[in-house]
DSSP file (Angstrom, degrees, kcal/mol; ACC not computed):
  #  RESIDUE AA STRUCTURE BP1 BP2  ACC     N-H-->O    O-->H-N    N-H-->O    O-->H-N    TCO  KAPPA ALPHA  PHI   PSI    X-CA   Y-CA   Z-CA
    1    1 A M              0   0    0      0, 0.0    58,-2.7     0, 0.0     2,-0.3   0.000 360.0 360.0 360.0 136.6   90.6   84.9  112.9
    2    2 A H  E     -AB  58  86A   0     84,-0.7    84,-2.9    56,-0.2     2,-0.3  -0.687 360.0-178.1 -93.4 141.4   93.9   84.2  111.3
    3    3 A F  E     -AB  57  85A   0     54,-2.4    54,-2.5    -2,-0.3     2,-0.6  -0.987  24.1-139.0-134.3 145.4   95.5   86.3  108.6
    4    4 A C  E     -AB  56  84A   0     80,-2.8    80,-2.3    -2,-0.3     2,-0.5  -0.937  25.4-167.0 -99.3 124.4   98.7   86.1  106.6
    5    5 A F  E     +AB  55  83A   0     50,-3.0    50,-2.9    -2,-0.6     2,-0.3  -0.962  10.8 172.5-117.6 121.0  100.1   89.6  106.3
    6    6 A T  E     +AB  54  82A   0     76,-2.3    76,-2.2    -2,-0.5     2,-0.3  -0.929   6.2 145.2-128.3 155.4  102.9   90.3  103.8
    7    7 A G  E     -A   53   0A   0     46,-1.7    46,-2.5    -2,-0.3     2,-0.4  -0.961  39.7-111.2-174.6 165.2  104.6   93.4  102.5
    8    8 A Q  E     -AB  52  79A   0     71,-2.7    71,-2.8    -2,-0.3    44,-0.3  -0.890  36.7-112.4-108.8 139.0  107.9   94.9  101.4
    9    9 A Y  E     - B   0  78A   0     42,-2.4    69,-0.3    -2,-0.4    68,-0.1  -0.431  31.9-122.3 -66.7 140.6  109.7   97.5  103.4
   10   10 A T     >  -     0   0    0     67,-2.1     4,-2.7    66,-0.2     5,-0.2  -0.392  27.1-106.3 -75.1 160.5  109.9  101.0  101.8
   11   11 A P  H  > S+     0   0    0      0, 0.0     4,-2.4     0, 0.0     5,-0.2   0.899 122.5  53.3 -55.2 -40.4  113.3  102.6  101.1
   12   12 A R  H  > S+     0   0    0      1,-0.2     4,-1.9     2,-0.2     5,-0.1   0.926 110.6  45.9 -61.0 -44.6  112.7  104.9  104.1
   13   13 A A  H  > S+     0   0    0     63,-0.4     4,-2.5     1,-0.2    -1,-0.2   0.905 111.1  52.6 -65.3 -41.1  112.0  102.0  106.4
   14   14 A L  H  X S+     0   0    0     -4,-2.7     4,-2.6     1,-0.2    -2,-0.2   0.905 108.0  51.1 -62.6 -41.0  115.0  100.1  105.1
   15   15 A N  H  X S+     0   0    0     -4,-2.4     4,-1.9    -5,-0.2    -1,-0.2   0.915 111.2  48.1 -61.5 -42.2  117.3  103.0  105.8
   16   16 A S  H  X S+     0   0    0     -4,-1.9     4,-1.2     2,-0.2    -2,-0.2   0.900 111.1  50.4 -64.6 -41.0  116.0  103.3  109.3
   17   17 A I  H  < S+     0   0    0     -4,-2.5     3,-0.3     1,-0.2     6,-0.2   0.910 110.6  49.4 -63.1 -42.4  116.4   99.6  109.9
   18   18 A M  H  < S+     0   0    0     -4,-2.6    -1,-0.2     1,-0.2    -2,-0.2   0.838 109.6  51.6 -67.5 -31.6  120.0   99.7  108.6
   19   19 A E  H  < S+     0   0    0     -4,-1.9    -1,-0.2     1,-0.3    -2,-0.2   0.739 123.4  30.6 -74.3 -22.0  120.7  102.7  110.9
   20   20 A N  S >< S+     0   0    0     -4,-1.2     3,-1.6    -3,-0.3    -1,-0.3  -0.531  72.7 163.8-132.6  64.7  119.4  100.7  113.8
   21   21 A P  T 3  S+     0   0    0      0, 0.0    -1,-0.1     0, 0.0    -3,-0.1   0.672  72.7  52.9 -66.3 -17.5  120.1   97.1  113.0
   22   22 A T  T 3  S+     0   0    0      2,-0.1     2,-0.3    -4,-0.1    -4,-0.1   0.522  80.5 107.7 -95.6  -4.3  119.6   95.7  116.5
   23   23 A V  S <  S-     0   0    0     -3,-1.6     2,-0.5    -6,-0.2    -3,-0.1  -0.595  73.7-123.9 -74.8 130.3  116.1   97.2  117.0
   24   24 A S     >  -     0   0    0     -2,-0.3     4,-0.9     1,-0.2    -2,-0.1  -0.629  22.1-170.8 -81.2 120.0  113.5   94.5  116.9
   25   25 A R  H  > S+     0   0    0     -2,-0.5     4,-2.5     1,-0.2     5,-0.2   0.734  86.7  69.4 -74.7 -23.9  110.8   94.9  114.3
   26   26 A Y  H  > S+     0   0    0      1,-0.2     4,-3.0     2,-0.2     5,-0.2   0.925  97.1  49.5 -58.4 -46.0  109.1   91.9  116.0
   27   27 A E  H  > S+     0   0    0      1,-0.2     4,-2.2     2,-0.2    -1,-0.2   0.890 110.8  49.6 -63.8 -39.3  108.3   94.0  119.1
   28   28 A A  H  X S+     0   0    0     -4,-0.9     4,-1.8     2,-0.2    -1,-0.2   0.922 113.9  45.8 -64.6 -43.4  106.9   96.8  117.0
   29   29 A A  H  X S+     0   0    0     -4,-2.5     4,-2.3     1,-0.2     5,-0.2   0.920 112.3  50.7 -65.0 -44.2  104.7   94.4  115.1
   30   30 A K  H  X S+     0   0    0     -4,-3.0     4,-2.6     1,-0.2     5,-0.2   0.901 108.4  53.4 -60.1 -41.7  103.6   92.6  118.3
   31   31 A K  H  X S+     0   0    0     -4,-2.2     4,-1.9    -5,-0.2    -1,-0.2   0.915 111.2  43.9 -62.0 -45.4  102.7   96.0  119.9
   32   32 A V  H  X S+     0   0    0     -4,-1.8     4,-1.0     2,-0.2    -1,-0.2   0.885 114.3  49.5 -71.2 -37.0  100.4   97.1  117.0
   33   33 A V  H  <>S+     0   0    0     -4,-2.3     5,-2.5     1,-0.2     3,-0.5   0.918 112.5  47.7 -66.3 -42.7   98.7   93.6  116.7
   34   34 A E  H ><5S+     0   0    0     -4,-2.6     3,-1.8     1,-0.2    -2,-0.2   0.855 105.4  58.6 -67.0 -33.8   98.1   93.5  120.5
   35   35 A A  H 3<5S+     0   0    0     -4,-1.9    -1,-0.2     1,-0.3    -2,-0.2   0.785 103.8  54.1 -63.5 -25.6   96.7   97.1  120.4
   36   36 A A  T 3<5S-     0   0    0     -4,-1.0    25,-0.3    -3,-0.5    -1,-0.3   0.326 126.8-103.9 -88.3   7.0   94.1   95.7  117.9
   37   37 A G  T < 5S+     0   0    0     -3,-1.8    -3,-0.2     1,-0.2    -2,-0.1   0.610  85.7 112.7  83.3  11.8   93.2   93.0  120.4
   38   38 A G      < -     0   0    0     -5,-2.5     2,-0.4    -6,-0.2    -1,-0.2  -0.312  61.8-119.1-109.2-170.2   95.1   90.3  118.5
   39   39 A K  E     -C   58   0A   0     19,-2.4    19,-2.5    -2,-0.1     2,-0.8  -0.999  16.5-131.4-134.8 134.1   98.1   88.1  118.8
   40   40 A L  E     -C   57   0A   0     -2,-0.4    17,-0.2    17,-0.2     3,-0.1  -0.782  25.3-177.8 -83.0 110.1  101.2   87.9  116.7
   41   41 A I  E     -     0   0A   0     15,-2.2     2,-0.3    -2,-0.8    -1,-0.2   0.930  62.3 -19.8 -77.6 -48.5  101.5   84.2  116.0
   42   42 A S  E     -C   56   0A   0     14,-1.5    14,-2.5     2,-0.0     2,-0.4  -0.986  54.4-158.1-158.6 158.5  104.7   84.3  114.0
   43   43 A M  E     +C   55   0A   0     -2,-0.3     2,-0.3    12,-0.2    12,-0.2  -0.994  12.0 179.5-145.4 133.8  106.9   86.7  112.0
   44   44 A Y  E     -C   54   0A   0     10,-3.0    10,-2.5    -2,-0.4     2,-0.3  -0.955  25.8-124.7-133.2 150.5  109.4   86.1  109.2
   45   45 A S  E     -C   53   0A   0     -2,-0.3     2,-0.3     8,-0.2     8,-0.3  -0.729  29.0-160.1 -89.3 147.1  111.7   88.2  107.1
   46   46 A T  E     +C   52   0A   0      6,-1.9     6,-2.4    -2,-0.3     8,-0.0  -0.888  23.4 177.8-126.4 158.4  111.4   87.7  103.3
   47   47 A A    >   +     0   0    0     -2,-0.3     3,-1.3     4,-0.2    -1,-0.1   0.423  56.4  97.8-134.2  -6.3  113.7   88.5  100.4
   48   48 A A  T 3  S+     0   0    0      1,-0.3    -2,-0.0     2,-0.1     0, 0.0   0.886 101.2  20.4 -59.7 -45.8  111.9   87.2   97.3
   49   49 A N  T 3  S-     0   0    0      1,-0.6    -1,-0.3     0, 0.0    -2,-0.0  -0.111 137.5 -57.6-114.1  33.9  110.3   90.5   96.2
   50   50 A G  S <  S-     0   0    0     -3,-1.3    -1,-0.6     2,-0.1    -4,-0.1  -0.180  91.1 -39.6 103.3 157.4  112.6   92.9   98.0
   51   51 A P  S    S+     0   0    0      0, 0.0   -42,-2.4     0, 0.0     2,-0.2  -0.281  86.1 134.6 -55.7 128.3  113.3   93.0  101.8
   52   52 A G  E     -AC   8  46A   0     -6,-2.4    -6,-1.9   -44,-0.3     2,-0.3  -0.770  44.7-103.9-155.2-162.0  110.0   92.4  103.5
   53   53 A V  E     -AC   7  45A   0    -46,-2.5   -46,-1.7    -8,-0.3     2,-0.4  -0.976   9.3-163.1-142.7 149.3  108.0   90.7  106.1
   54   54 A L  E     +AC   6  44A   0    -10,-2.5   -10,-3.0    -2,-0.3     2,-0.4  -0.989  20.0 178.6-132.8 125.4  105.4   87.8  106.5
   55   55 A M  E     -AC   5  43A   0    -50,-2.9   -50,-3.0    -2,-0.4     2,-0.5  -0.956  23.7-149.7-127.6 146.7  103.4   87.6  109.6
   56   56 A I  E     -AC   4  42A   0    -14,-2.5   -15,-2.2    -2,-0.4   -14,-1.5  -0.980  28.9-179.7-109.6 121.8  100.6   85.3  110.8
   57   57 A I  E     -AC   3  40A   0    -54,-2.5   -54,-2.4    -2,-0.5     2,-0.5  -0.881  22.6-149.7-123.0 155.3   98.3   87.2  113.1
   58   58 A D  E     +AC   2  39A   0    -19,-2.5   -19,-2.4    -2,-0.3   -56,-0.2  -0.977  21.8 173.4-124.8 115.4   95.1   86.2  115.0
   59   59 A V        -     0   0    0    -58,-2.7   -21,-0.2    -2,-0.5   -22,-0.1  -0.975  30.3-146.5-124.3 137.5   92.5   88.9  115.6
   60   60 A P  S    S+     0   0    0      0, 0.0    -1,-0.1     0, 0.0   -23,-0.1   0.808  93.1  52.8 -71.6 -28.1   89.1   88.4  117.1
   61   61 A D  S >  S-     0   0    0    -25,-0.3     3,-2.3     1,-0.1     4,-0.5  -0.938  75.3-151.1-110.0 114.9   87.5   91.1  114.8
   62   62 A P  T >  S+     0   0    0      0, 0.0     3,-0.6     0, 0.0    -1,-0.1   0.714  93.7  66.7 -61.0 -19.1   88.3   90.6  111.1
   63   63 A N  T 3> S+     0   0    0      1,-0.2     4,-1.1     2,-0.2     5,-0.1   0.682  88.3  68.4 -72.8 -16.5   88.1   94.4  110.5
   64   64 A M  H <> S+     0   0    0     -3,-2.3     4,-2.7     2,-0.2    -1,-0.2   0.807  87.4  64.8 -74.3 -28.4   91.2   94.8  112.6
   65   65 A A  H <> S+     0   0    0     -3,-0.6     4,-2.2    -4,-0.5    -1,-0.2   0.956 107.2  40.0 -61.7 -51.0   93.5   93.1  110.1
   66   66 A P  H  > S+     0   0    0      0, 0.0     4,-2.6     0, 0.0    -1,-0.2   0.810 112.8  57.9 -68.1 -25.2   92.9   95.8  107.4
   67   67 A A  H  X S+     0   0    0     -4,-1.1     4,-2.0     2,-0.2    -2,-0.2   0.932 107.8  45.9 -65.8 -44.2   93.1   98.4  110.1
   68   68 A I  H  X S+     0   0    0     -4,-2.7     4,-2.2     2,-0.2     5,-0.2   0.937 113.0  50.8 -61.0 -46.7   96.6   97.2  111.1
   69   69 A S  H  X S+     0   0    0     -4,-2.2     4,-2.5     1,-0.2     5,-0.2   0.919 109.1  50.7 -57.2 -46.3   97.5   97.2  107.4
   70   70 A G  H  X S+     0   0    0     -4,-2.6     4,-2.7     1,-0.2    -1,-0.2   0.889 109.3  50.5 -61.5 -40.3   96.3  100.7  106.9
   71   71 A V  H  X S+     0   0    0     -4,-2.0     4,-1.6     2,-0.2    -1,-0.2   0.922 112.6  46.1 -63.4 -44.7   98.3  102.0  109.9
   72   72 A V  H  <>S+     0   0    0     -4,-2.2     5,-1.9     2,-0.2     6,-0.7   0.897 115.8  45.2 -67.9 -41.1  101.5  100.4  108.7
   73   73 A V  H ><5S+     0   0    0     -4,-2.5     3,-1.7    -5,-0.2    -2,-0.2   0.926 111.9  51.8 -67.8 -44.6  101.1  101.6  105.1
   74   74 A A  H 3<5S+     0   0    0     -4,-2.7    -1,-0.2     1,-0.3    -2,-0.2   0.816 104.3  58.1 -62.5 -30.0  100.1  105.1  106.1
   75   75 A A  T 3<5S-     0   0    0     -4,-1.6    -1,-0.3    -5,-0.2    -2,-0.2   0.590 115.2-118.5 -75.4  -9.0  103.2  105.3  108.3
   76   76 A G  T < 5S+     0   0    0     -3,-1.7   -63,-0.4    -4,-0.3   -66,-0.2   0.686  81.2 117.8  82.1  18.1  105.3  104.6  105.2
   77   77 A T  S   <S+     0   0    0     -5,-1.9   -67,-2.1     1,-0.2     2,-0.3   0.895  72.3  22.5 -84.8 -43.3  106.8  101.4  106.6
   78   78 A L  E     -B    9   0A   0     -6,-0.7     2,-0.3   -69,-0.3   -69,-0.2  -0.892  56.1-171.5-128.4 154.7  105.5   98.9  104.0
   79   79 A S  E     +B    8   0A   0    -71,-2.8   -71,-2.7    -2,-0.3    -6,-0.0  -0.855  69.5  36.3-131.5 171.8  104.3   98.7  100.5
   80   80 A N  E    S-     0   0A   0     -2,-0.3     2,-0.2   -73,-0.2    -1,-0.1   0.885  79.0-179.7  51.7  43.8  102.7   96.0   98.4
   81   81 A V  E     -     0   0A   0     -3,-0.1     2,-0.4   -74,-0.1   -74,-0.2  -0.537   9.5-172.8 -77.8 137.4  100.8   94.7  101.4
   82   82 A T  E     -B    6   0A   0    -76,-2.2   -76,-2.3    -2,-0.2     2,-0.4  -0.983  10.1-160.1-128.5 145.3   98.6   91.7  101.1
   83   83 A L  E     -B    5   0A   0     -2,-0.4     2,-0.5   -78,-0.2   -78,-0.2  -0.992   8.2-173.6-121.6 128.6   96.2   90.2  103.6
   84   84 A T  E     -B    4   0A   0    -80,-2.3   -80,-2.8    -2,-0.4     2,-0.3  -0.986  22.5-131.8-125.0 122.8   95.0   86.6  103.2
   85   85 A R  E     -B    3   0A   0     -2,-0.5     2,-0.4   -82,-0.2   -82,-0.3  -0.575  24.2-153.8 -71.2 128.0   92.4   85.2  105.5
   86   86 A L  E     -B    2   0A   0    -84,-2.9   -84,-0.7    -2,-0.3     2,-0.4  -0.839   2.4-150.2-105.5 143.6   93.5   81.8  106.8
   87   87 A F        -     0   0    0     -2,-0.4     2,-0.0   -86,-0.1   -84,-0.0  -0.939   9.7-133.9-116.7 133.3   91.1   79.1  107.9
   88   88 A T     >  -     0   0    0     -2,-0.4     4,-2.1     1,-0.1     5,-0.2  -0.324  34.1-105.7 -71.2 165.8   91.7   76.5  110.5
   89   89 A Q  H  > S+     0   0    0      1,-0.2     4,-1.8     2,-0.2     5,-0.1   0.864 122.9  53.9 -64.0 -34.6   90.7   72.9  109.6
   90   90 A D  H  > S+     0   0    0      1,-0.2     4,-1.5     2,-0.2    -1,-0.2   0.898 108.3  49.5 -64.3 -40.0   87.7   73.2  111.9
   91   91 A E  H  > S+     0   0    0      1,-0.2     4,-2.1     2,-0.2    -2,-0.2   0.883 107.6  54.4 -66.4 -37.8   86.6   76.3  110.1
   92   92 A I  H  X S+     0   0    0     -4,-2.1     4,-2.7     1,-0.2    -1,-0.2   0.880 103.4  55.7 -64.9 -37.6   87.0   74.6  106.7
   93   93 A V  H  X S+     0   0    0     -4,-1.8     4,-2.1     1,-0.2    -1,-0.2   0.927 108.7  48.2 -58.9 -43.8   84.7   71.8  107.8
   94   94 A Q  H  X S+     0   0    0     -4,-1.5     4,-1.9     2,-0.2    -2,-0.2   0.891 110.3  51.6 -63.6 -39.9   82.0   74.4  108.6
   95   95 A V  H  X S+     0   0    0     -4,-2.1     4,-2.4     1,-0.2    -2,-0.2   0.926 109.6  49.7 -62.3 -44.8   82.6   76.1  105.2
   96   96 A R  H  X S+     0   0    0     -4,-2.7     4,-1.8     1,-0.2    -2,-0.2   0.893 108.9  52.1 -62.4 -39.7   82.2   72.7  103.4
   97   97 A Q  H  X S+     0   0    0     -4,-2.1     4,-1.1     1,-0.2    -1,-0.2   0.885 111.2  47.2 -64.9 -37.7   79.0   72.0  105.3
   98   98 A K  H  X S+     0   0    0     -4,-1.9     4,-1.4     1,-0.2    -2,-0.2   0.860 106.9  57.6 -70.5 -35.4   77.6   75.4  104.2
   99   99 A A  H  X S+     0   0    0     -4,-2.4     4,-1.6     1,-0.2    -2,-0.2   0.884 101.7  55.8 -62.3 -37.6   78.6   74.8  100.6
  100  100 A I  H  X S+     0   0    0     -4,-1.8     4,-0.5     1,-0.2    -1,-0.2   0.889 105.0  53.6 -60.3 -39.1   76.5   71.6  100.6
  101  101 A K  H  < S+     0   0    0     -4,-1.1    -1,-0.2     1,-0.2    -2,-0.2   0.841 117.1  34.9 -66.3 -33.9   73.5   73.7  101.6
  102  102 A V  H >X S+     0   0    0     -4,-1.4     3,-1.1    -3,-0.2     4,-0.5   0.558  92.2  90.8 -99.4  -8.4   73.8   76.2   98.8
  103  103 A R  H >< S+     0   0    0     -4,-1.6     3,-1.3     1,-0.3    -1,-0.1   0.874  83.1  56.4 -55.7 -41.7   75.1   73.9   96.0
  104  104 A E  T 3< S+     0   0    0     -4,-0.5    -1,-0.3     1,-0.3    -2,-0.1   0.773 102.6  56.1 -63.3 -26.9   71.6   73.1   94.8
  105  105 A A  T <4 S+     0   0    0     -3,-1.1     2,-0.4    -4,-0.1    -1,-0.3   0.592  88.6  94.9 -83.1 -10.7   70.8   76.7   94.2
  106  106 A Y    <<  -     0   0    0     -3,-1.3    -3,-0.0    -4,-0.5     0, 0.0  -0.669  53.4-165.5 -91.7 133.8   73.8   77.4   91.9
  107  107 A T        -     0   0    0     -2,-0.4     3,-0.1     0, 0.0    -3,-0.0  -0.964  17.8-143.5-113.1 114.5   73.6   77.2   88.1
  108  108 A P    >   -     0   0    0      0, 0.0     3,-2.4     0, 0.0     0, 0.0  -0.272  39.7 -73.9 -70.7 162.1   77.0   77.0   86.4
  109  109 A P  T 3  S+     0   0    0      0, 0.0     0, 0.0     0, 0.0     0, 0.0  -0.312 124.0  15.1 -55.5 135.7   77.6   78.8   83.1
  110  110 A G  T 3         0   0    0     -3,-0.1     0, 0.0     1,-0.1     0, 0.0   0.504 360.0 360.0  77.6   3.7   76.0   76.9   80.3
  111  111 A G    <         0   0    0     -3,-2.4    -1,-0.1    -4,-0.0     0, 0.0   0.450 360.0 360.0 -98.2 360.0   73.9   74.9   82.8
């Protein structure tokens, strides 16, 4: 299952990064995702809401994404972390087919 993982570096993490500017954060991220049985698909730096990170990860167990998030936050590396479940186009087709099955049972407000 694919997830988009975003967060902003804490001041402590930023100071450490500035003290060691050639150390790859990609390798650290890859290591923790792989320890969770997943794969780091891509990783980008962000600047919009403060220096941060955006990663696309693929984990076989959906519970591992919040586990990774919890480890990183508890370590004091990131704050304002968000996880967004991403769906492949094949998965969306399955969701749409299931929606058709339950549509008849739903009564909208005022209906």
